[in-house]
N, C-alpha and C positions, 0 to 999 in steps of 0.2 A: 426698248432702246438703242438704238444703235449707232457705233462712232463712227467719225468723218474715215472714210476708205483713202487709206494711202500720205493720213496728213496725222499728226499728234496733234491732240489734246491743245488748245494754248492758251493764253491772256486773251480777253478780247471783250470790250465794250464794259470794261467795269468787270467781266467774270472770268470761270476759267469753262472754256466751251466743252462740254460732257459729252456732246453727241448732240444728233437732231433727229427726232419723232415725227415722224408724219413730214417730213421737210422745217420742221419747228426748232431752230437752234434751244438747245438745254444748256442754261449758264450756271456756276455757282459760283455768287458775290463772294466779294471778299469779307464781309463780314460774317458768310456763314460759320466763320472757320471759329470766330468770337463767342458765335451762339454754340459750337461745338465744345469749345473748352470749358464754357458757363455750365453745361449740361453735363460733364465727366466730373465736376469739381463736385457739382450738387448732386449726381446718382451715385459719383464712388462710395461715401460712408451711409448712403440707404442701401446699397447691397448689403455691405460690412452689418449694418441694425438688422437688417430684415431676416439675412438668413445669417446666421453668429458662425465663427468658423472660416468665413470667406475671407481669403489672402487680398493684401492690397491689391495684388498685382493682379489677381483674377477681379478683384473690385473694377478698378481701373479697364482693362479687357472689357468688361459687361456695358459699361459705361458708353465706352467709346463706341458696341456693336449698337447699341442702342441710339446713339445720337445718330451714324449711318440709318437705322432703318425710320428712324423718325422722319430724315431728311427723305428718305425712298418713299414715304408716306405720304408726305408734302410733296413729295412730287406727282405722285398719282393723285391725287387731290387737283393738282394742278391742271394735269392732262386731263381729267374730266373736263374742265373751262374747256380744255384744247380741244376735243375730241366733237364737242358739242358744238362751237362755234364753227369748227370747220365743216361740220355737216348743215350747217344752217346758209352757209357760207361766208362766213366772218374770217378775214384771214389774221391769221397770230401771228409777232413778230418773232414774238419768243418769249422763253419760260426762264425766270430766273428764282434760282434758290436766297434768301438772305436772311438777316438778322432777325427780321420777325415771321420769318414764315416761307412766303414764295408769291409770285406775280404771274400768270398769263397775262403777256401784254395783247391788244388786240389792235390792230391795224386800221380798224371802222369799226365807228359808234355804231350800234345794233340801230335800224332806222323803226323795228317795229318792238312791244313791249313785248310778247311772248321770246322774242330773239332774249332780250335781256333776262328775264325772266327764267327760260332755262338755260341759258349762259349759266348764269351766277349759281343756279340750283345743283349745275353738274356735280361740283366740286364737293359741299358739303354729303352730298348723295354718297360720292367715291369713301370720305370718312365714315359715316355712317356703318357704309357695308363692310369696310377692313376694321374695325373696332368688336362689327357683330363675327368676322374671320378670326379673331384674334380672341374672345369669347370662347368661340369653339375649340378653339387651340389649347386653352386652361384647362377644358376636360379630360386632352387626350396626356395631358404630361401632369406627374405626379407633383401634388403640390411641393411647397416647402423651400423649392429647390433654385438656385439661380435663374435657370431658364425659365421656369413660371414667373418667378418675378418679372420676368424680359415680358416676356409674353403680355403678363399681366399691366403692364406699367404701357404696352403697345399699345393694348384695348383704352385701357386712360385715355393716353395722349392723341388718339384717333377722338375716341368721343370727343374729347375737349376741344379740340380741332373743329369739327364739327357743329356742337356749342357757340362755341363765340364765330364761328364764319356765319352764325344763323342770327344774330345779334342783330337788331333791325335798323342799322344805320352805316351810311356809308363813312368808308372805301371798303367794308366787309360785304358780301355775298349776302346777307340777310337785309342789307341796305339794299342793295338791285334789287332783291328781288322786292323788298319796297317799294321800290321805285316806278319797280314796272309794274304793280297791280295798281296803284294812283296815276301813273299815266295811261294804262290802261280805260280805267275809269272816269278819267277828265278827257283824254285825248290829247294833254300835254306834257310833254317830258320833262321841261323845266319846272312844271307844279310838282311832278314826283320827287323830282332833285330837291327840291327845298323842305320837302316833306322830310326823306331821308337824311338829311342835314338836320335837320330839327332831330331825328332819329339819334342822327350821332352824337349828338350833345347830350340828348337823357342816356346814353351809353355810354358816356365818357364820366358824366357825373356819376350814376350808379357804381361805376368802378372804385373812382376816390372814395367814395361812402364806402363801399366794401373793405377798401384799405382802412379805412380808420376806424372803423366798427373793430380791424383786427389789432389793430394798435390801441382802443379803449380796452378791449379785451384781453390784451398782453395775452394773444395765442403764439403758438410756439413759432408756426410761421408768419407772425405779424410781419419781417424785416423783409420776406422774401414776395410777402402779398405786396406790402407797398412797391417794391422794387417792379416785380410785373403790371401791376393796376397803370403805377403813374408813367408806365411805358408803353400799353396799351392804350391807356387815353391821351398820350398827347401823339402814337399815330394815328388814332381816328380823327381827332381834334383836325390835327395837320392832312389826310387826308380827304377827310369832308370838306376844309376850305379849297384844294384842289381842285375834288369833282367838281365844288360850283365856280370854281375860273374858270376851269375847262366846259363849263355848259353855257357860260354868260361868254365865251371866245368863239365859240360855233354857232350861234343866236344869229340869226340873221337881219339886220337893221332895219326896221319898219321903213319901204319907203323907195329902200334898195333894191334894183332890178339886174336881172344878168346883162342883160341887154346897155343898161349903162356900164359895164367893165371890159366887155368882148372889144375886141380889134378887126377893123374891116379882116379877113382875109382874100386871099390871093392865090389860084393856082397856077403854078409854073411848068411845067418838065421835067424831072429830073434831072433830065441831061442838059441844062444851062449854065449856062458860065456862073461860077459861084460869085464872079463879081458881079455882074448883072442882076442876079438873084438878090445879090444885097443891097443893089441902088433901090431895086423895084420893092424892096420890103419896107423900108422909111414907114415905119410906126404903124404898117398892119401884120398880120401872121402870113406867113407864105404856104399852104401845101406844094409839096413836087410829087407829082403823078409822072408815074413811069407810060411806055410808048402802049402796055394794053392795059390802062385805066387803072391800076392800082396802087394809091397810095405809096409813096416813097415814107415820109416822115415830112416832118414840120419843119419848117427853116430855122436851123441854131445861129443866133447871129454873133455871136460872140465865133464860137468856133468858124463860123461860114467869114468872119472879119480876117480868123488866123489864116484859114487857107488862102482866101484871095492874096493877102499880103508875098505870098512865098507861088501862088498858082491860080493868077486869075482867071484860067480858061477851064479850071478841074469842072466837072459834072458836079452841081452843085447836093447834089444826093448823098457827096461826101461830106457833106455838113449839116445830113439831116439829123432830127431827135426822131426816135421809130414813133409809129401813134399802134396803141393797144388799147384795150379795154381800159384800163383801168385811167389813160389818157384822153378819153374821149368822155365829153359831157352835154347831156340831151338840155336842151333848152328850154324843156319844163319840168327838169328837174327840181324837187325842194330846195332851198336855198341851206340849209342845215345838210342836208346832203354834200351839195356842193363843197361846204366849207371842209367837212369831213375826207371827202376826195381827195381835195388840194393837202391837207396836212399831212395826208396819211399814202402822199403819191412821190415818189423820188423824179419828179420830175417838174419843169419851173415854162412849162405851157400845155395849155389842153387845150384839142379840138372842141369846138361845139358846133352840134350839129341838130336840125329839126326832127320833128319825126318823122319823115321822109329820110334821115340819113344823109342828108344835103348840109354842106358845112356853113353856118353861121356865121361862125367869127373863132376870134381865137383868144383863149383866157390867160393871160399873165398871172403868174404866182404872188408876184411884187404890186399889181395892177389892185389885186383882191384884198393884200391886207394891206394896204397904202388905203383904201375905202372904209374896211370894217374899219382899222384906228381913228382915220379921219369922224367917221359917225360915231364910235364911242368915247369921242375924245373929249 
């Protein structure tokens, strides 16, 4: 992990910016502090019970150290997802450590089952490796002491993280692997999502059943088990619902074509007066081209209007929105990929080109949003 040079970590986007790994921001959500407090409260008496004679201060310090090491383990788990995602060409928005663990947020939905499966499996694989390393560490440390207990708890915790995440229900990693397998077998991502959502229901029901069995058997950990199981079941059900809603939102409606949405495209010299370029746009997309034939960008109507109000003869290029790989769409791209591109890119208009790279039109974000809303309404 690297810290941003020359800048202090600060609160941003709901969390403390710890640094960046491979250009991906790592954030510590406010809710993590609640998790850390719960760990300290529960772990402190455990140290005193297993290692008699340990003072309250030392027990509390060991509990705090365990909370930090557990967070580091979860971070490595999430970075496993990040490394594989980046290797497969999937950009990652950020990593967040939070109350129920962590989350690596992809900016683009995987377009192939293999991408989904490998990215999902990477996190549990890291946790299994960490559990194995901690297990080996137990062989090197004298048993019965606080250090041995700390390493043992890390081994158990990482093994538990791996097992829980491999449960076959969304939004857990195991649910994503299940979706990838069904997707690969049927060729339909939505079918995989439906199966993994059903798996989530089974997982949630199993957690509640286990908690009820603890209450019925009057087990020593019954109340802790109940709290953890109810929280996890709630997380799984809520996450599965969000996954299904997201899948429905990225489904391209039958009968809708990209040609129905794109606006006609007009090419103008980049040095054209901005007022003239704005007048010429009138419901069309405008590609501004420099004298050397290189596109300077797409005319941003809002910026052009502001510029024209104070300097109507200024070059239109000054009101151009840059064209890059993320804002260029092939007219043959699948609809779901177009939706993902538009949703995951910070731009309001996209240049649509044909197979030969010739401009075929301009797609506005609001045009796509309105069309999808009308078709689904």
